C-alpha positions in Angstrom: 42.5 -2.7 12.8 44.8 -5.7 12.4 42.0 -7.8 13.9 39.4 -6.5 11.5 41.8 -7.2 8.5 42.2 -10.7 9.8 38.5 -11.1 10.1 37.8 -10.1 6.6 40.4 -12.5 5.3 39.1 -15.3 7.4 35.6 -14.6 6.2 36.9 -15.2 2.6 38.9 -18.2 3.3 36.1 -19.7 5.5 33.9 -19.5 2.4 36.5 -21.1 0.2 37.4 -18.0 -1.9 40.8 -17.4 -3.4 42.1 -13.9 -2.6 43.8 -12.4 -5.7 44.1 -8.9 -4.0 43.8 -7.7 -0.4 45.3 -4.2 0.0 44.5 -1.8 2.8 44.7 1.8 1.7 45.5 5.0 3.6 43.0 6.3 6.1 40.9 9.3 4.9 39.6 11.8 7.5 36.1 12.8 6.8 34.7 15.0 9.5 34.6 13.3 12.9 35.6 9.9 11.6 38.1 8.3 9.4 37.4 5.9 6.4 39.7 3.0 5.9 39.5 1.4 2.2 40.6 -2.1 1.5 40.9 -3.2 -2.1 39.8 -6.8 -2.5 39.6 -9.1 -5.4 38.3 -12.7 -4.7 37.3 -15.7 -6.9 34.8 -18.4 -6.1 31.3 -19.5 -6.9 28.1 -17.5 -6.7 27.0 -18.7 -3.3 30.4 -18.4 -1.7 30.6 -14.7 -2.9 27.1 -14.1 -1.4 28.0 -15.7 1.8 31.2 -13.8 2.1 29.2 -10.4 1.6 26.8 -11.6 4.3 29.8 -12.6 6.7 31.1 -9.2 6.3 27.8 -7.5 7.3 28.1 -9.7 10.6 31.5 -8.4 11.7 31.7 -6.5 15.0 32.8 -3.2 13.2 30.9 -1.6 10.4 32.2 -2.6 7.1 30.7 -1.8 3.7 31.4 -3.3 0.3 31.5 -0.6 -2.3 32.2 -0.4 -6.1 31.3 -4.2 -6.4 32.1 -5.6 -9.8 31.5 -9.3 -10.6 32.8 -11.1 -13.7 32.8 -14.6 -15.0 36.2 -16.2 -15.5 37.2 -19.5 -17.1 35.5 -22.6 -15.9 32.5 -20.8 -14.5 34.3 -19.3 -11.6 33.3 -15.7 -10.7 35.7 -12.9 -9.8 34.7 -10.1 -7.4 36.4 -6.8 -7.2 35.3 -4.5 -4.6 36.5 -1.8 -2.0 35.6 -2.7 1.6 35.4 0.3 3.9 35.5 0.6 7.6 35.2 3.6 9.8 36.4 4.8 13.2 35.8 7.9 15.2 38.6 10.4 15.5 39.8 10.7 19.2 40.0 14.2 21.0 43.7 14.8 20.0 42.9 13.9 16.4 40.0 16.2 16.2 42.0 19.0 17.7 44.9 18.5 15.3 42.4 18.5 12.5 40.9 21.8 13.7 44.4 23.3 13.9 45.3 22.3 10.6 42.1 23.7 9.0 42.5 27.1 10.8 44.0 29.9 8.5 47.5 31.0 9.7 47.5 34.4 11.6 43.9 34.0 12.8 43.4 33.8 16.6 40.2 32.8 18.3 
């Protein structure tokens, strides 16, 4: 996960974007995988924002940009707020723990 966070950061810096916010959130288990949200706010020009989004799509792990909001700031610079999300499959132990946690107490199978 650390390498992915570095890759996202480098994608933005490589396009000349200024990061105003880069905050990974807590993992959320959804079925057989977890979702890791990352709040991002960057500023830059139109082309650099578009190229950054394209660079994110080329990363070795699946990363989606969600809840994208682009606003104009002083001097014609654009600010993009979004939530990047990446996913990973739960391993056998995590799936077993999730199954145990969802089983009602006192019920045996």
